[in-house]
Structure formats: C-alpha cells, structure tokens
N, C-alpha and C positions, 0 to 999 in steps of 0.2 A: 802335201798329200794327207798327212796326219790330221791337219786342220779340217780338210774337206771331209775326211772319214768321220771325224768327231761330230761335225755339224750334221752329217747324214744320220748317224746313230741317234743324236739328240732329237732331230725332227721325227724320226721313226717312233721313238719312245713317247715323245710329247703328244703326237696325234692320237695314239692309242690310249695314253693316259687320260686325256680329256674325255674321250669317248667312254672309257671305263668308269671314270668319275661320275659322269652324268647317269650312266646305267645304274651303277650300284647305289647312288644317292636316291634315284627315283624308286628303286626297289625298297629301300628302307623307308622312304616316305609314304609308300602305299599303306603301311600300317596305320598312319595318322590321317590319311586322306579320307577314310570313311567317316571319322568323327568330324573332321573339318567340313566335309561336304554336308553332313547332317546339320551343322550349325547354320549353313547358308540356306538349305532348303526348309528345314523345320522351324528354325528360330529367326530367320530373316537377317542374319549377320551380314553386314556389307562385305563384298568380295575384297575390297581394299584391306580391311582388317584381317581377313583370312590370309591374304597375300603377305602381310607383315608377319603374321604368326608363322608362316612357312619359312620366311627369311630367318626368323629368330631360331628356328629348329635346325637350320643348316650347320652351324658349328658342331653341334653334338653328333651329327651324322658324319661330317668330314673327318673327325678324329679316327673313325673306323674306315671310311671309304677311301681316304687318300692312300694308305698302305695297300689296301686291296686293289685299287686301280693301278697303282705303280707296279705291283707284282705281276698282274695280268699283262700290263704293257710291255714289260721286259721279257716275259715268257714268249709272248706272241712275236715281238720284234726279233728276238734271236732265233725263235723257231722258224721264222720266215727266212732269215739269213742262212740258216742251216739247210732248210728245204730247197732253197734256190741255189745252193752251192756257192753263195757269196762269201761265206766264212772260209770255204776251201780256197777260193781265189785270193782272199786276204792273206792266208798262210802261205800261199805260193809266192806272194809278193814280199814275204819276209815280215809280215805284221803278226806279232804274237798276241796271245790272249791278254797278256799284261798291258799291251798298248791299247787294247780296246776298252779296258775297264775304266779309265778316267772319265770319259763322257757319261758312262753309266753311273758311276759314283756321284758325279756332279748332279745328274738328275735326281739321284737318291737324296742328296743333301737339300736340293730345292723342295722335294716332296716332304722331307722331314721338317723343313722350316715352315711349310704350309700347315702341316699337322700340329706343330708346336704353337703356331699363332692361333689356330682354331681351338686347341685345347686350353692354352693358358689365358688367352684374351677372349676368344669367341664364346666358349662354353659358359663362363659365368655371365657374360653380357647377354647372350642369347637366352639363357634360362630365366634370368631376372626379367628381361623384356617380355618373354613369352608368358611368364606367370602374371605379370602386371597387365598385359593386353588381355589374357584370358579372363582375369578377374574383372577388368573393366567391361568386357563384352557380357560377362555373366551378370554384372551389376545392372547394366542397361537393359538386359533381357530376362531378368529374374522371373518376371510374371509369366513368361512363356516357357520357362524350364520346369517349374514346379508343377507336379501333377497330383491329383487326388489319388490316394490309396496306392502310390507308387514310391518306392524308396528313392530319394533324391540325394545323390552323392557327388554332385559337381564340385563341391569344395573339399579339398583333401583333408581327411581326418574327421569330417562331419557327415553324418547320415541323418536325413530328416524324413519323417513320414507323417502325413496329415490325412485325416478322414475327409476333410472338405476344405477347398481353397477357392476364395473369391478373387478372381484376377483383377477386377476393377478396384476393389477396396484393399487388396493385398492382405486380406484377413485369413487366418488359419483357425481350424477347430479340430479337436482331437489330435493333438500334436505329441509326437515321440521323437526325441533327438538323442542321438549318440554322439558325444563329443570326445574323440580320441586324439586330439591334437597334443595333449600331454599324456604320453604313454605311461607315465608312472602313476597318474591319477585320472583314469577315464571317468567320464560323467554320463549318466543316463537321465534325461530330463523328460518329464511328463507334464503337459499343460492342457488345460481345457480349451483355451483359445489364445490367439496371439496375432501380431502384425509383423510383416516383413518389409523392410525398406532400406534405403541408403543410410550410411552412418554419418559421422560428423565431417568426414572428407571423402574424396573419390576412391580411396583405397580401403573402404570399410563397408560391410553389410551389417545391419543391425536387426536383431530379432527381439521384439518386446512380447514376452509371454506372460500370461495371467493365469492365476488359480492352478498352481501345479506343485510339483515336488522335484528335488534333485537328489539322485542316488549316486554317491561317490564311493569308490572302492580304492583303498590305499594299500600300503604294505603291511604284511603280517596280519592278514585277515581284518584289517581296519575297514569299517563301514560307517558311512555318515549319511543321514537323511535330513534334508532341509525342505521344509514346506514354505511356499512363498505366495504372496498375493500378486506381486508383479516382479518380473525378473528381466533385466535387459542383457542381452547376449550380443557382444560385438565380435564379428569375425573379420580379421584383417587379411589383406592380400598376402599370399605366400611370398616370402622374401623381404617383407617390409619390417621395419624396426619393431612393430607391435606384434608380429607374427611369431608364434611359438613352434612352427614346424618348418623352419628353414632347412633346405636340403644342401648337402655339400656341393651339389652342382651349381648352386646359386652363389657360392662364395669364391672370391679370388684367392690366389695362392697365399698372399700375406695373411689373410683371415684364416685360412686352413692351418697354416703353420702355427699361428698364434693359439688357436684352439687345441691343436695337437699337443703343444708344449704346456698347455694350461693344466695343472694337477687336478683342477676341479672338474675337468671334462671326463665323463664316464668312459671306461676303457673301451666298451664296444663302439661308442660313438666316435672315439678317437681313432680306432682302427678303420672305421668306414671313411673317415676324413683322410687318413693316410693312404688308403686305397685309391681314393679319388685323386689325390695329389700326385702320387707316383704314376698313375695311369696316364695323366696328362703329359708325361714325359716319355714313358716306356713305349706307348703305342706309336707316337710319331717316329721314334728311332727305329721301329720295325721296318720303315722304308729303306734305311741304309742296310739293314740285315738282308732284306729281300733283294736288294741290288746285287749282293754277292751270291745269294742262293739261286736266283732266277736265271742268271747267265748260263751256268753249266747245265741246268735243267732244260733251258730253252734250246741249247745247241744240240741236244740229244734227239729232238723232235724232227726227224728228217721226213717223216710221212705224216700227212694230215696235221700240219703244224698248228692250225687254228683250233681244231677239236681237241688235240692232245694238250696244247697249251692251256686252254680253258679248263679241261678236266684236272690237270695238274695244279693249276692255280687254286681251284676250289678245294682240292685235297689238302694243299699246304695251308690255306687259310683256315680250314676246319681244324686241322691239327694244332695250328698256332693259337687260335682263339679258345679251343677246348682246354689246352694246356694253360693259357693265360687265366681263364676263368677258374680252373681247378686250383691253381696256385694261389689265386686271390681268395678263394673260399677257405683254403687251409690256413692262409695267413690271418683271416678274420677270426679263426678259431684259436689262434695263438700257436699253431704248429710251427710256423716259420716267421721270420721277420718280414714285414711288408715290403721293404726294399729288395731283399733277396728274392722273395717270391715273384714279384711282378717284373723284375729284370732277368730272371732265370730263363724264361722262354726266348728272349733276345739272344742271350748267351748261347743257348743250345743251338738255335737255328744259325747263329753266326759260325759256330764251329762246324756244323754240318755243311753250310755253304762253302766254307774255306776248304774242307776236305773234297767236296765235289769239284770245286774249281781247280784244285790241284790235280785231280784225276783227269779232268778234261785237258789241262795243260800238258799232261804226260801221255795224251792220246789214248786214254783208257775209257772204256765204255761204261756208262752209268746204267745199272739195271733198273730202268723205269718201266713199270707195267703199262701196257697199252690199255686204252679205254675198252677195246673188245675183250681183253682178258679179264678186266675188272667186271664187265657186264656178264661174262660167262660165270665167273665165280659167284656173283650176286644171284644169278638165276639158280645155282645149285644149293644156295642156302635155303633150308626149309622154312 
C-alpha cells in the first residue's frame, strides 16, 4: 500500500512539475524572444541558428525555473489531496504525514539534481555557446546591423557611431567608437573613415580606422591622446581567449575557484565570481527546501486549491528571490561573507518549513491568508 501511495504522489507531482517547468521557462524566454525574432525578420538570420541560441539559453533559465516549478507542483498536488479529502482518508487508514514525505523528498532530490546539472554544467556551456553563436551570426550579418547615425552596440563593451556607411564596400566615415571592454582604461576613438570586416579567424571582427585620434583616460586623472594615420582594432568573441570581457557565467567552477583564490584578482571581481559560484549550488538546493515547505502549505488549501496554491507559490517565490537578491547585494558590498549570504535564504525557509510541517502533523491550522483577503487589502492601499 505504501508503495502504491508513493507512486501515486510521485506521478501527481511529476505531471504538474513538467507543466510548471514549461510555463515558467516560456515566461522567462519571452524577454529574449523579441530580440531573437528581430534577428530573423530584420537581419535574415536562419531559424536553425535561432533555435540553437534558444537551446543555449535553457540552462540559465532552468536554474531558476526548476525550483519554481517544483514548489508549484507540490503545492497544487497536496492542495488537491486536501480539497478532495484524500489526505483525510490516508490519516484514517493510519498513514501519517511522516510516511507521505519520502516520495516528496525523493522528487525534491531529483529536482535538485536537475538544477545542479543545469547550473554547474549547463550554464557555462550554454553561455559560451550562445556568445559564440551570437558573435558568428553578427559577423556574418554585420553589414545588415550597422546603421548610419545610429548607435550600434551589438558587441558588449563597444559602441559605434558612423555618419555614413556603405554596405557594399563596408566602409565607414565620420566614426566615433567607445571601447569600454577594459573598465580600468576606457577608450574613445575618433576617425575620419574606416573599413569593417572579418578578422584573422572566425571569432574576430576587425575595424581598420584611418586619420583619427584615441583618447584614453586612466587612474588618478591620467589622460593620453594618440593621433594615428591607420589603426587596426580587433574585437574578439566574448568568452574567447583573446577577449577581455569574459563573464563569470562563461566560466566553469574550476576556473571560478582559481580566479577567486588568485590574489591578483580585484576584490569586486572576486566577489562577483564567488556569487556566481555559490548561486550554482544554493538555488538548486532550494528544491529540497521547497519540498518541506510546500507540503504543509498545500494541505491547508481546502478550498479553491488551484488558485490558492498558485497565489501562495508566487508569494513564496517572490519572498525567496527578493531575500536571495538582497543578501547577494549585501555580500557584494562586503557586509556578509558570500557563502553565508547566499545560503541563508535556504536555511530560513528550511526552518520555516519544518515548523509548519510540525504544526500540520499536530493537527494545527496554519494561518494562510486567502487570495480574496489579499485582494481586498490591496484595494485598500492608496
């Protein structure tokens, strides 16, 4: 009987988890779809390339959507069990809440494993592949992306403005370029004319500028002016060995740890890398925390289980991610250690879930506000 019940609960959670995962991922993907669609319609990028770019984006979304979908699945599953009095029948048969938790925790560990794989393996692979594919598409369609008298910022850290652009000859005139790839020494380049084209390999774009000047600002009011007859500017793909603007999202865990432990790494850069490293582990473990928290909350929804479960899941997710973001920001400022800051939300919600689980096991009612009450309170706020 316990085996049948466990399989029943697992199937119930799994079905809703898959549905929630698809919905949440599509919602997050909508923010990127506008730009991806514009690439197809305006610049003629093949649909196959755009499809690969969407696949490369998936791991960075799954790190967030897996815990979200799992929380919603458990809330809706146990909300239905409570609304249909199935949980009451289980208790009448001598099945306690403790005996129901193992299949839920098993699903939580599976969701955690999915999140860990997406964060540790998928995120660096996906971001590197997405950057390479985006740069390759940009390199192939660069003549269609540059516009006269329009600031062109398709390359991270570089902004280009040109008074006139010849698409057939790829020539520029009246050129202004801001190169902020090296934040410690940004460059502003003025040139009378130039040519844009591919570099020595497929991961480079080269700008050959003529008759201009370079304005460089350094530390402590340092300023340097260089006049040139011809200047060759090479822009490497983000994440490549020649690129100076690698993101922590492009690095695997070993590289992040090596740079964090390197004394030469600037403190602020090291903190950002530590935040990315701990986030890849802390966010997936939220699934296990939500497994404990969602069961008692779901069992309290005897009426309108679906609407209440969805409202509660959104509320819990907002509180969790706001706290997670707040602690990460404070840690970047040096107020807390990064490990303590990013793991503290999991600890707080774990303790809260354990207390609520104990209340339900002792037949105590959890004071959960109804969606109607929250709506009335919201309407009263001026």
